C-alpha positions in Angstrom: -68.9 -172.9 -26.5 -67.4 -172.9 -23.3 -64.9 -174.7 -21.1 -66.0 -176.1 -17.7 -63.9 -177.9 -14.8 -67.1 -181.1 -14.9 -65.8 -181.4 -18.2 -62.6 -181.8 -18.3 -61.4 -185.2 -19.8 -58.5 -186.4 -18.3 -58.4 -189.9 -21.0 -57.8 -186.9 -23.0 -55.4 -185.0 -21.3 -53.5 -188.0 -20.5 -53.8 -188.3 -25.2 -52.4 -185.4 -25.8 -49.1 -185.0 -23.3 -47.9 -189.2 -24.1 -46.1 -187.2 -26.8 -43.2 -187.0 -28.5 -42.1 -184.8 -31.0 -38.3 -183.4 -30.5 -36.8 -185.4 -33.1 -36.6 -181.9 -35.6 -34.9 -179.4 -32.6 -32.0 -178.7 -34.7 -30.0 -176.6 -31.8 -30.8 -178.5 -28.8 -27.4 -180.5 -27.0 -29.7 -183.1 -25.5 -33.2 -184.0 -24.4 -34.2 -185.6 -21.1 -37.3 -186.8 -19.4 -38.7 -184.8 -22.8 -37.4 -181.9 -22.3 -35.2 -180.1 -24.1 -31.2 -178.8 -23.8 -29.5 -176.1 -25.0 -25.8 -175.5 -23.9 -26.1 -170.9 -23.6 -21.9 -171.2 -24.2 -22.5 -173.0 -28.4 -25.4 -170.8 -29.0 -23.0 -167.7 -27.8 -20.9 -168.3 -30.5 -23.1 -168.3 -33.3 -25.4 -164.7 -31.8 -24.0 -163.1 -34.3 -25.2 -164.2 -36.8 -28.7 -163.2 -37.7 -30.8 -166.2 -40.3 -29.1 -168.6 -36.5 -30.8 -166.3 -34.5 -34.0 -166.4 -36.9 -34.2 -170.2 -36.8 -32.9 -170.4 -33.1 -36.3 -168.1 -32.4 -38.8 -170.6 -34.6 -37.4 -173.4 -33.4 -37.8 -172.5 -28.8 -41.2 -170.6 -30.3 -42.4 -173.9 -31.2 -41.4 -175.9 -27.4 -42.9 -173.5 -25.6 -46.7 -172.9 -28.2 -47.0 -177.3 -28.7 -43.6 -179.1 -28.2 -42.5 -180.7 -25.0 -43.6 -176.2 -23.2 -40.6 -176.4 -21.6 -37.3 -176.2 -22.1 -33.8 -175.3 -20.3 -30.6 -173.3 -21.0 -27.0 -174.3 -19.0 -24.6 -171.2 -18.4 -27.2 -168.7 -18.9 -25.3 -167.1 -17.6 -21.2 -167.8 -18.5 -20.0 -165.6 -15.3 -22.6 -165.9 -11.5 -20.1 -162.8 -10.3 -24.0 -161.3 -11.0 -25.9 -164.2 -9.7 -24.3 -163.6 -6.9 -23.8 -160.4 -6.1 -27.5 -160.4 -6.4 -27.5 -162.8 -3.8 -26.5 -160.4 -1.4 -28.5 -157.6 -1.8 -31.6 -160.1 -1.7 -30.8 -161.3 1.5 -30.5 -158.0 3.1 -33.8 -157.6 1.5 -35.6 -160.5 3.5 -34.0 -159.6 6.1 -35.3 -156.1 6.1 -38.6 -157.3 5.0 -39.1 -160.5 7.3 -41.9 -159.9 9.8 -43.3 -157.4 7.6 -44.7 -159.5 4.6 -48.5 -160.2 5.0 -50.0 -163.4 3.7 -49.3 -166.9 3.8 -45.5 -168.1 1.8 -46.6 -170.5 -1.0 -44.5 -173.4 0.3 -44.9 -173.9 3.8 -46.6 -172.2 6.6 -46.1 -168.2 6.6 -42.3 -167.8 7.7 -40.6 -170.5 7.2 -39.0 -169.9 3.8 -39.1 -165.8 2.4 -40.0 -164.2 -1.0 -39.4 -161.1 -2.6 -42.4 -160.0 -4.2 -41.3 -157.2 -6.9 -37.5 -158.1 -6.9 -37.1 -156.2 -10.3 -37.6 -152.7 -8.6 -36.6 -153.1 -5.8 -32.6 -154.6 -7.3 -32.8 -152.1 -9.4 -33.5 -148.8 -6.3 -30.8 -150.2 -3.7 -28.1 -151.7 -5.8 -29.2 -150.3 -10.0 -25.2 -151.0 -11.8 -25.8 -154.7 -9.8 -29.4 -154.6 -11.6 -27.4 -154.0 -15.1 -25.0 -156.1 -15.0 -27.3 -159.2 -14.3 -30.3 -158.0 -17.0 -27.9 -157.3 -19.4 -28.2 -160.8 -19.6 -28.6 -162.3 -23.6 -29.9 -165.8 -23.0 -33.3 -164.0 -21.0 -33.5 -161.5 -23.8 -33.3 -163.8 -26.2 -35.8 -166.6 -24.2 -38.6 -163.5 -23.8 -37.7 -162.0 -26.9 -38.8 -165.4 -28.9 -42.3 -166.1 -27.2 -43.4 -162.2 -27.0 -41.5 -160.5 -29.4 -39.6 -157.3 -28.5 -40.5 -154.5 -25.7 -41.6 -157.6 -23.6 -42.3 -155.9 -19.9 -40.3 -158.3 -17.1 -41.2 -158.8 -13.7 -39.7 -161.0 -11.1 -39.8 -162.7 -7.3 -36.8 -164.4 -5.0 -37.8 -167.5 -4.0 -35.7 -169.0 -0.8 -37.3 -172.8 0.0 -35.4 -173.9 2.9 -34.8 -177.9 4.4 -37.7 -179.1 4.7 -40.1 -177.3 2.8 -43.2 -177.6 1.2 -44.3 -178.2 -2.2 -47.3 -176.8 -4.1 -49.8 -178.4 -5.7 -50.1 -178.2 -9.5 -51.4 -175.6 -11.2 -51.0 -173.2 -14.3 -50.4 -169.7 -13.7 -50.7 -166.4 -14.9 -53.3 -165.4 -16.6 -56.3 -166.8 -16.3 -55.0 -169.5 -13.9 -54.8 -167.2 -11.1 -58.7 -167.1 -11.7 -60.8 -169.3 -9.8 -62.6 -171.4 -12.0 -66.4 -170.3 -12.0 -63.5 -166.9 -13.7 -61.8 -168.5 -15.7 -64.4 -170.5 -17.1 -67.0 -167.5 -18.1 -63.6 -167.1 -20.6 -64.2 -168.3 -24.3 -62.2 -170.8 -24.8 -60.0 -168.6 -27.5 -58.5 -166.5 -24.9 -57.6 -169.6 -22.9 -55.1 -170.2 -25.5 -54.4 -166.7 -25.9 -53.6 -166.0 -22.5 -50.2 -169.0 -22.8 -48.9 -166.2 -25.5 -49.2 -163.4 -23.0 -46.2 -164.7 -20.3 -43.7 -166.4 -20.8 -42.2 -167.9 -16.6 -38.4 -168.4 -16.0 -36.4 -168.9 -13.7 -32.6 -168.5 -12.7 -30.6 -170.9 -10.4 -28.6 -168.8 -7.8 -27.3 -171.5 -6.0 -27.2 -175.4 -6.9 -30.4 -177.4 -7.4 -30.6 -181.4 -7.0 -33.6 -182.7 -7.7 -33.6 -183.1 -3.9 -33.8 -179.6 -3.3 -37.3 -179.4 -5.3 -36.8 -177.6 -8.6 -39.6 -177.5 -10.1 -41.8 -180.2 -11.1 -43.1 -180.6 -15.2 -45.7 -182.1 -16.8 -44.2 -181.6 -20.7 -46.8 -181.5 -23.0 -49.3 -180.5 -20.7 -50.0 -176.5 -22.4 -51.4 -178.1 -25.3 -54.8 -179.8 -23.0 -57.4 -176.8 -24.1 -59.6 -176.5 -20.2 -56.0 -176.4 -18.5 -56.6 -173.4 -16.9 -59.9 -175.5 -15.0 -58.7 -178.8 -15.1 -55.6 -177.9 -13.2 -58.4 -177.6 -10.4 -59.6 -181.3 -9.9 -58.4 -183.8 -8.2 -58.0 -186.5 -11.0 -56.2 -184.7 -13.2 -53.6 -183.2 -9.7 -53.2 -187.2 -9.2 -51.5 -188.1 -12.5 -49.7 -184.8 -11.4 -48.3 -186.4 -9.1 -47.8 -189.6 -11.2 -46.2 -188.1 -13.8 -44.6 -185.8 -13.1 -40.0 -184.3 -14.4 -37.5 -182.3 -12.5 -35.0 -181.2 -13.7 -31.4 -180.3 -11.4 -29.6 -176.6 -12.0 -26.8 -175.3 -11.3 -26.1 -172.1 -10.6 -27.0 -169.6 -14.0 -28.7 -172.2 -15.2 -31.9 -170.5 -16.5 -35.3 -172.7 -17.6 -38.1 -171.2 -19.7 -41.6 -172.7 -19.4 -44.8 -172.0 -21.5 -47.3 -170.2 -18.9 -50.6 -172.5 -19.9 -47.9 -176.1 -18.5 -48.7 -178.1 -15.4 -46.3 -177.3 -13.0 -45.9 -177.3 -9.0 -42.3 -176.1 -7.2 -41.0 -179.6 -5.5 -40.5 -179.7 -1.5 -36.7 -179.1 -0.7 -35.9 -182.8 1.7 -32.0 -181.5 1.5 -30.9 -181.6 4.4 -28.2 -178.2 4.0 -29.3 -177.0 0.6 -31.5 -173.2 0.4 -33.0 -173.1 -2.3 -32.7 -169.4 -4.2 -34.2 -169.0 -7.5 -35.0 -165.7 -9.4 -38.9 -165.6 -10.4 -39.7 -164.4 -13.6 -43.2 -163.1 -14.9 -41.9 -161.7 -18.3 -45.7 -160.4 -20.1 -46.2 -159.2 -23.6 -46.1 -156.0 -24.7 -49.7 -156.3 -25.9 -50.8 -156.9 -22.5 -51.4 -153.1 -21.6 -54.6 -150.7 -22.8 -53.6 -148.2 -25.0 -54.4 -145.3 -22.6 -53.0 -144.8 -19.6 -56.4 -144.2 -17.1 -56.7 -143.0 -13.1 -59.3 -145.3 -13.2 -58.8 -145.3 -8.9 -59.7 -141.4 -8.9 -63.0 -142.4 -11.6 -63.7 -145.1 -8.7 -63.8 -142.3 -5.8 -66.1 -140.0 -8.4 -68.6 -142.5 -9.4 -69.0 -144.7 -6.1 -71.5 -142.0 -4.2 -73.6 -141.4 -7.2 -73.8 -145.9 -7.9 -74.8 -145.6 -4.6 -77.7 -143.4 -4.9 -78.5 -144.4 -7.7 -79.0 -148.1 -6.0 -81.1 -146.8 -3.0 -82.7 -144.0 -5.2 -83.8 -147.2 -7.7 -82.2 -145.0 -10.7 -80.3 -147.7 -12.0 -81.1 -151.5 -11.8 -78.6 -154.2 -9.8 -77.8 -155.5 -13.7 -77.5 -151.7 -15.1 -74.9 -150.7 -11.8 -72.2 -153.5 -13.2 -72.6 -152.6 -16.6 -71.4 -149.1 -15.5 -68.3 -150.6 -13.4 -67.7 -152.8 -15.7 -66.7 -149.9 -18.1 -65.6 -147.9 -15.4 -63.1 -150.0 -12.6 -60.3 -152.4 -13.0 -61.9 -155.7 -13.7 -57.9 -157.5 -13.4 -56.2 -157.6 -10.5 -53.0 -157.3 -11.2 -50.0 -155.5 -11.8 -50.5 -154.9 -7.5 -48.3 -154.1 -5.2 -48.0 -157.8 -3.0 -45.9 -156.4 -0.7 -49.4 -154.1 0.9 -51.9 -156.9 -1.3 -50.8 -159.6 -0.9 -53.6 -162.4 -2.3 -56.2 -163.0 -0.1 -58.2 -166.4 0.2 -57.2 -166.7 -3.3 -54.1 -166.4 -5.9 -55.4 -163.5 -6.2 -55.5 -159.9 -5.3 -59.3 -158.2 -5.3 -59.3 -156.6 -8.8 -61.1 -153.0 -8.0 -63.9 -154.4 -9.9 -64.7 -157.2 -7.5 -64.5 -154.2 -4.2 -67.0 -152.1 -5.4 -69.0 -154.8 -6.0 -68.5 -156.3 -3.3 -69.8 -152.5 -1.7 -72.8 -152.0 -3.4 -74.0 -155.1 -3.6 -72.7 -157.3 -1.1 -75.2 -160.1 -2.3 -74.0 -160.6 -5.4 -71.8 -163.1 -7.2 -68.4 -162.2 -8.8 
């Protein structure tokens, strides 16, 4: 069994997302537009109780797995001083990098808005004390461990959308959501479901975000559709999203977390004076890494002349060369330095495998 974009059923999709099963939630203070809302000032008062933490994590897991797929932590940062300090650093980084970034902006024409790739490392290297104050936050840790378990890996990107900044198209996210439709459909169905469990999406509001400023557009429960990593690319699904999405306003210090398989998109900033800044969190499972650290670049440099000669002399067939590349080169384009290796003609830069295949076998389709 395989998934394919053409076999996605909008009728089945609608039947799976038209649900309201939040009645059994014990710790949320409200449910708005199907999104469970948590008051972190209340949660913190009970965090010394291990049984409470265990039960709360189980509730968050159920929301992300087969519930609404998204929840909001109000006042994740009660003291927003670390946010303000970090924002100052980020604005300096934006100034330093302006004019040096490559690739198109995710929201509008290049140069209209601002994005900082690898904001985690850049903040830490510029201001380690501020970094420590920021990522000491207990609510980020709670959400990450609830979905991914301990030893998770945090990455982040700063996104600044200025007045007039446009909206994204709806999509699903990292991992399979960053692949082409053809490539994603080559993975079996159980891998599509596994991809959900490898990442937690999140965003920390660095300013007040009224709906008019374009906070993330969301379609609750949409992560429950098994073919979602392919379906979001279809026009009928995109239109349904645009007709039914919801948005939730955030205040500075609030955080939102969601399953990466949830249909979502950044909204348009229609205000005249709100410069919307968010710290976008891509938190990864520790199990998304290989057992050994392999210098695949060194392997590729050693193999390339051998494979090139084998192709010319017909010592190996094209399929055999593809087998060698598959067993030696990195097949996934992430993690990467997006400053110098930005997405080109798609959502992801080329992988090492793709580069070797393109160079050795330019007529092959990957």
